C-alpha positions, 0 to 999 in steps of 0.5 A: 753621081754617074754620068747618066744621073748628071745628065738628068740634073742638067736636063732638069735645069735646062727645062727650068727655062722652058718648062712645057705648058700643061696639056689640057686636051690630051686624049682619055687613056686606060690609066694614069699613074700619079706618083707623089715623089717626096725626096725631101729626106734621106731617100732622095737618091732613090728617087732619082733611081726610080725615075730612071727606072720609069724612063726605061718604059715610060708613058704609052698610048694607054698609060700616062706616067706622071710624077711630082718630083721633090728632090734635095738636088733641085730648089724647085718641085717639078711635075714631069711626064715620063717618056721612054728614055727621058722626061718632060718637065711640064710644070715647075713650082717653088719648093713644095711642102710634100708633107701637106695633104693639100699638095697631094690633092692638088697634084692629083687634081692637076694630073687627072685634068692634064692627063685624063684616064678611065682609071687613076693609080696614086702612089705616095713615095716616101718613108712610112710609119703606119698610123702611129708616132715614133720616138725621135731625138734631136740629140737634146731631147726625145719626143714622139712625133707623128710620122705616118707617111710622106715626111718633108724634112725641109718643113717637118710636115707629114701626112697623117692617117686621118689626113689621108682620109680627108685628102682621098675624100677630096680627090675622089670628089674632084675626079668624080670617082673613087681612086682605083688604086692608092699605093704606098711606096713606103714602110709599114702602111698595110694596116687596117687602120690606114685602109679603113680611113680611105675605104670610101674613096679608094677601091684598092690599096697596096702597101707593105706590112713590113718596112720597105728597102730603100729601093722601094718598088721595081718601077721598070719591071712593074711598068713593063708588065703593066703597059703590056696589059693596059686594059687591066683592072685595079685588082690585076694591076695591084697583083702585077705590082706585088708579083714584081716586087717580090721577084725583085727581092727574091734574087731579082733586080734588087737582090734578096731581101725579106719583104712583104706587099699586099693589095686590099679590096676596100669595098670589103672593109666594112664587112671586115670591120663588122667581123672584127667589132664582133671579135672585139666584143668577145675578147672584151667579155673574157674573164681575166685569165683568158684575156691574159692568155690572149695577150700572150698569144698577141705577144707571139703573133707575127710582128714587124719593125714596130712590134705592136703592129701585128698580122691580123690573120696570124693573131686569129689563127693563134686564137683558134688553136686555143679552144679553151678560150671563151671565144665562139668559133664563128667569131674567129672564122668570120674574121678569117673569111672576111680578111680573105675577101679584103686581101686579094693579093699577098706576096711575102718572102719566106721570112714572113710566112705568117703574114696574111696581108693586113696588120692591126695595132695590138700593143702588148706593153702598157707604155705603147697603150698609154702613148697611143690610145688617145689618138687611136680612139679618134680613128675611123677604124676604132670608131667602127670596131671599138677595138680599143675597148679590147685592147684596154682590157688586154693591158 
């Protein structure tokens, strides 16, 4: 740990003795940025690094930067207000289970009451796995575990995609308005299934189709750009983040890595889901030979660390190149048009040139289908699109 990091730890424990009172009468600012930073896992070191980056800019007269910081290096969970060059520990709690959705709700509620703003950006910082389970092992046995987002190694808890829907509905109720931006500083979360679950409570969603490098978002360069234009709306702020993210990994502050980051306007998700439901109906009516060809196309579609997470735009584009398939041209063009309306920003490295900003589940092995299909049918996305009916026929 470098000298600056050691000083942060010392300051943190100093504030343990004299935490600042909550500030219930703060003036209304343009934005409050609320970061649910879950370092209760092997990403903990990066959490400290990202807080230091936030301190390069800090809160301004127009933007509050507020963090619930859970770290393995501290026995408590701290709620901090970030300043330029430092942070105040405003409240200190016994170790919080960061994998419980209720604790996300409580933090956002607390942050909005104490640091009110016209608009709110809620970020979840941690590991992510999209919507489905992953194979884990403890050395003795292997099992499939749900690891959607915000894994807490102390408790084994995670926030599931379904719980995200519940959490953001409650958050929006408490705020009296939609969350302007929900961002996942986590892997594999830019999925139709995730977006649909929160579409009624969040205006814009920012996430990555692919895994994120450990450094995550470039908080210093992003906050500098954002705070220089604090009256920006949610679409503009989302674009600032996606731009700075790609720059950071394109020879910028994080070197060179292949990355993706996109932003979606969730008010457009219902129309997208209607178009996708129509595509599902047409796929479901294909004769066996055509469905086999569609499965071959799905296998070749741009995928990510989980090979059953496929890019929507690339899948439809590949279907369009096969006019012999008994699919109407309008069904395909309608999905493409609806996708263009939803995905307002898409920043990708050249290695992911076939990524269009939103992934969807397309299993091409019977194992993937059998492991996940039961849970999938309970997701709001499948209830709105009946996508599982086409997937089942594809197996």
